[in-house]
N, C-alpha and C positions, 0 to 999 in steps of 0.2 A: 784144736780138734784132737780127739783121742784116736788111737789106732783102730779101734773097733767100729767107728762111725765115719763113713765117707762124707766128704763135703757136700751139703745139700744143694748148693748152687752149681748148675752145670757150667762147664767151660764155654766161653763164647765161640760160636761157629764162624763168625766173621770178625776179623781183627784188622783195624786200620793200621797199615805199616808205615805209610808215608803221607804227609800232608795233613790237612785238618778239614774234614768234610763237615758241613753243617747238617742239621737234622733233615732238611729237605733232600739234600743230595744222598744221604745215607738211606733215607726212605725209598728213594727212586731205585737205588741199586738193589736193595732188599726185595722190592716189588718185582723187579726183573728176575732175580734169582728164584723167587717163589713161583713165578709163572713158568719158568723153565722146569723146575722140579715137578710141578703139577702136570705139565704136559708129558714129561717122561713117565710119571707114574700112571697116567691114563693110557699111554701107549703100551706099557707093560701089562695092564689089566685087560686090554682088548687085543686079541690076536689079529693080524692083518686078514682082511677078507680075501677070498679066492679071486684071482684076476678075472675081470669081466671079459666075456667073449666079444671079439670085435664085431661091430654092427654088420659089416659086409659079409661075414661068414655065418650069420644066423640063418637057420632054416626058413624063417619067415620072409627072408629077402628073395628066396627062390619063387618064381612064378607058379601059381597053382596049376595043377594038371588040367589040360584041355584049353588053356588060354593061348592066345596068338603069340607066336614067336617070330622073330625076324628070320628070313630065309638065309641059308648059308651061301657060300660061293656057288655060282652057276657053273655047270660043266661046260667046257669049250666043245664046240662041235662042228 
């Protein structure tokens, strides 16, 4: 290679350091790594949604005006 032209082949991003994985094992590891990378990329592109309001505190949970309500404690007398 000449100094003016970089090597056209990129360096490997995964290198087997120990052992001898067959093609199926290597494909499984790469599939998992690709899925993790895709999930992280999707999480970065979509900001988290605003937290949902708890169901018990929603205004629709309150009884409408004019409806029956249970009586409070009776005064002693």
